[in-house]
C-alpha positions as CSV (number, residue, x, y, z in Angstrom):
1,X,-0.3,-0.1,0.1
2,X,1.6,3.2,-1.0
3,X,1.6,5.5,1.7
4,X,-0.7,8.8,1.4
5,X,2.7,12.4,0.9
6,X,2.8,13.9,4.1
7,X,2.2,17.7,3.9
8,X,3.1,20.9,6.1
9,X,2.1,24.2,6.7
10,X,4.4,26.6,5.9
11,X,2.9,30.1,7.0
12,X,-0.2,28.8,4.5
13,X,1.9,27.5,2.5
14,X,1.1,24.0,2.4
15,X,3.8,21.2,1.6
16,X,3.6,18.4,0.3
17,X,7.4,16.2,0.4
18,X,7.9,13.1,-0.3
19,X,10.3,10.2,-2.3
20,X,9.6,7.0,-2.9
21,X,13.3,5.9,-1.3
22,X,12.7,5.3,2.8
23,X,15.4,7.1,3.6
24,X,14.6,10.1,1.7
25,X,11.2,10.0,3.3
26,X,12.2,9.8,6.6
27,X,14.8,12.7,7.2
28,X,11.7,14.7,5.2
29,X,9.8,13.6,8.2
30,X,12.5,14.5,10.7
31,X,12.6,18.7,9.3
32,X,9.4,19.1,7.9
33,X,7.3,16.7,11.2
34,X,7.4,20.2,13.7
35,X,5.2,22.0,10.6
36,X,3.0,19.0,10.0
37,X,-0.6,19.8,9.2
38,X,-3.8,17.9,7.8
39,X,-4.4,17.3,4.6
40,X,-5.4,19.3,1.6
41,X,-4.2,20.5,-1.6
42,X,-0.6,21.1,-1.9
43,X,0.2,24.8,-2.7
44,X,4.1,23.7,-3.3
45,X,4.9,19.9,-4.4
46,X,8.4,18.9,-3.7
47,X,9.7,15.4,-5.1
48,X,13.5,13.3,-3.9
49,X,14.7,10.5,-4.9
50,X,18.5,8.6,-4.8
51,X,20.6,8.8,-8.0
52,X,23.4,6.0,-7.6
53,X,24.7,8.4,-10.1
54,X,24.3,11.5,-12.5
55,X,23.5,12.2,-16.2
56,X,25.4,14.6,-17.6
57,X,23.8,18.0,-16.7
58,X,23.0,20.2,-19.5
59,X,21.8,23.2,-18.5
60,X,18.7,24.8,-20.6
61,X,18.3,28.8,-20.9
62,X,20.8,31.5,-19.2
63,X,23.0,30.6,-16.4
64,X,21.2,33.0,-13.2
65,X,24.7,31.9,-10.6
66,X,27.7,29.6,-10.5
67,X,30.0,28.7,-8.2
68,X,31.7,25.6,-7.6
69,X,29.3,24.0,-5.5
70,X,25.6,24.9,-7.3
71,X,25.0,26.5,-10.5
72,X,21.6,27.8,-11.3
73,X,19.7,27.9,-14.8
74,X,16.6,29.3,-15.9
75,X,14.2,29.0,-18.9
76,X,10.9,30.1,-18.5
77,X,9.6,29.3,-15.0
78,X,12.1,26.1,-14.8
79,X,14.8,26.9,-12.8
80,X,17.1,24.0,-12.3
81,X,19.9,23.7,-9.8
82,X,23.0,21.8,-9.7
83,X,24.7,20.5,-7.4
84,X,27.8,19.5,-8.5
85,X,28.8,16.8,-6.1
86,X,24.9,16.2,-4.5
87,X,22.0,15.7,-7.2
88,X,19.8,18.0,-8.8
89,X,16.5,19.8,-8.5
90,X,14.1,21.1,-10.6
91,X,11.9,23.8,-10.0
92,X,8.9,25.4,-12.4
93,X,7.5,28.3,-10.6
94,X,4.4,28.4,-12.4
95,X,3.4,25.5,-10.7
96,X,5.0,25.1,-7.1
97,X,6.3,21.8,-8.3
98,X,10.1,20.6,-7.3
99,X,11.5,17.5,-8.4
100,X,15.2,16.0,-7.6
101,X,17.6,13.6,-7.9
102,X,19.7,13.2,-5.3
103,X,22.7,11.4,-4.4
104,X,23.3,8.9,-1.9
105,X,25.9,11.3,-0.1
106,X,23.7,14.0,0.0
107,X,22.1,12.3,2.6
108,X,24.9,11.7,4.7
109,X,27.3,14.8,4.3
110,X,26.0,17.3,7.0
111,X,23.7,20.3,5.7
112,X,24.1,19.6,1.7
113,X,20.4,17.4,2.4
114,X,19.1,21.3,3.8
115,X,21.0,23.6,2.0
116,X,19.9,21.5,-0.7
117,X,15.5,22.1,-0.2
118,X,15.6,26.0,1.0
119,X,17.4,25.9,-1.9
120,X,14.5,24.8,-4.5
121,X,11.8,26.5,-2.2
122,X,13.5,29.8,-1.9
123,X,12.4,31.1,-4.8
124,X,8.7,29.8,-4.1
125,X,9.1,30.9,-1.3
126,X,9.7,34.5,-2.5
127,X,7.2,34.8,-4.5
128,X,4.7,34.4,-1.3
129,X,6.6,37.5,0.3
130,X,8.9,35.3,2.6
131,X,13.2,35.7,2.0
132,X,15.2,33.5,3.6
133,X,18.9,34.7,5.9
134,X,21.6,32.2,6.7
135,X,21.1,32.7,10.6
136,X,19.2,30.8,14.0
137,X,17.3,32.3,15.3
138,X,15.6,33.0,18.6
139,X,13.1,34.6,19.8
140,X,11.3,36.0,23.4
141,X,7.8,37.8,24.2
142,X,7.2,37.5,20.7
143,X,11.1,39.8,19.8
144,X,13.5,37.6,17.8
145,X,17.2,37.4,17.4
146,X,18.9,37.3,14.5
147,X,22.7,35.3,15.2
148,X,24.4,36.1,11.6
149,X,28.7,35.2,10.2
150,X,30.4,32.3,8.6
151,X,30.6,28.7,9.6
152,X,31.6,28.7,12.8
153,X,31.6,32.0,14.1
154,X,28.8,30.6,16.9
155,X,25.6,30.7,15.7
156,X,24.7,27.6,17.4
157,X,26.4,27.0,21.0
158,X,24.5,31.1,21.2
159,X,21.7,29.8,19.4
160,X,21.7,26.9,22.4
161,X,22.3,29.9,25.1
162,X,19.4,31.3,24.3
163,X,17.5,27.7,24.0
164,X,18.8,26.8,26.8
165,X,17.6,30.3,29.3
166,X,13.8,29.8,28.2
167,X,14.2,31.1,24.5
168,X,12.2,29.9,21.8
169,X,13.6,28.5,18.4
170,X,12.5,30.1,15.1
171,X,15.8,28.8,13.2
172,X,18.2,27.1,13.6
173,X,19.9,27.7,10.2
174,X,17.0,29.3,7.7
175,X,14.4,32.1,9.4
176,X,12.1,33.7,6.4
177,X,11.6,37.8,7.2
178,X,8.8,39.8,5.6
179,X,7.4,42.4,6.2
180,X,3.8,44.8,7.4
181,X,3.2,48.2,9.1
182,X,5.2,47.0,12.1
183,X,8.2,45.6,11.4
184,X,10.7,42.5,10.4
185,X,8.9,39.6,10.7
186,X,11.1,36.4,11.1
187,X,8.7,33.2,11.1
188,X,10.0,29.5,11.4
189,X,11.5,27.1,8.9
190,X,12.0,24.0,10.1
191,X,15.8,21.8,10.1
192,X,17.5,20.0,13.3
193,X,19.6,21.0,15.4
194,X,23.3,19.9,15.1
195,X,26.7,20.4,16.9
196,X,29.8,18.4,17.3
197,X,30.1,17.3,21.1
198,X,32.5,19.7,21.8
199,X,29.5,22.3,21.8
200,X,26.9,20.2,23.1
201,X,29.2,19.1,25.8
202,X,28.7,22.4,27.6
203,X,24.9,21.8,27.5
204,X,24.2,19.7,30.2
205,X,20.7,18.8,27.8
206,X,22.7,18.4,25.3
207,X,24.1,15.2,26.5
208,X,22.4,12.8,25.8
209,X,22.6,13.6,22.1
210,X,26.6,13.5,22.6
211,X,28.6,10.2,20.3
212,X,30.4,7.2,22.5
213,X,34.3,8.0,23.6
214,X,36.1,7.1,21.3
215,X,33.6,8.1,18.5
216,X,35.7,10.6,15.6
217,X,34.4,13.6,16.0
218,X,30.4,14.3,13.8
219,X,28.0,16.4,14.0
220,X,25.5,15.4,16.1
221,X,22.2,16.3,14.8
222,X,18.5,15.3,17.0
223,X,15.1,17.3,16.8
224,X,14.9,20.6,18.5
225,X,11.8,19.5,20.7
226,X,13.8,16.3,21.1
227,X,15.9,18.4,24.1
228,X,14.0,21.5,24.7
229,X,9.5,21.5,25.8
230,X,7.7,23.9,23.5
231,X,10.5,25.7,22.0
232,X,9.4,25.8,18.6
233,X,7.6,29.5,17.7
234,X,6.0,29.6,14.7
235,X,6.6,34.2,14.6
236,X,8.3,37.4,15.7
237,X,9.0,40.7,15.0
238,X,12.0,41.4,14.5
239,X,14.0,42.9,18.2
240,X,17.9,42.3,16.8
241,X,20.2,41.5,13.9
242,X,23.8,40.4,16.3
243,X,26.2,40.0,13.0
244,X,28.9,37.7,13.3
245,X,29.1,36.7,16.9
246,X,33.4,35.5,15.9
247,X,35.9,33.9,17.1
248,X,36.3,38.4,17.3
249,X,33.9,39.0,19.9
250,X,33.7,37.0,22.3
251,X,30.2,35.0,22.1
252,X,30.0,35.8,25.5
253,X,29.6,39.1,25.1
254,X,27.2,38.6,22.2
255,X,24.9,36.9,24.7
256,X,25.8,39.5,26.9
257,X,24.3,42.6,25.0
258,X,20.8,39.8,24.5
């Protein structure tokens, strides 16, 4: 018996996310699970499947973005996002349909799967007035703080400090920004929390997610609500933007400023 696709509420947009491959289907459920909603007609239909190898990529239309990790081509209402190491996704901008072929390595390499999904969803969310930003977002009393910085800047460690102090999670990596008459609104985007053991060791509540003694260094991913009770906040008004909580600025000072 074929299981019907699960549906998730992305701030009014119904996302249907599914895969014929169990590993991808389980990852989709783990990432989007906190936003599950009763089945209804989908505004965005996302289907991903695993492949052993990628067919040679021949972009149609105009190359609109190109880097070592990602090449994007636009052909009318069709966007193609090619990740040479991980897979290829196509987005029907008019129909709200995303199709993707992923190599198994996309599931094994931390962040690759999540980045591919949000990059494909991004243009469709922008058409609904939501813009993505790479940041950790947490909220308290209806106001949100955005922690923005490069990899290793301390966003996650600072974010865990906030959650441990009673703040709510808006997004661990890709909050959605919009604007109304009251200001910039920060809306939640789901995802697993992840950190290395040395970061998890700082927070007793996160000790259960650490690897066993002798395990090789790796990021440990886990659902936010498995560590923090009632942790999600769907929307908040932007209060403060801490840019680059880097090693040059002590993390404790960034937390103190909040």
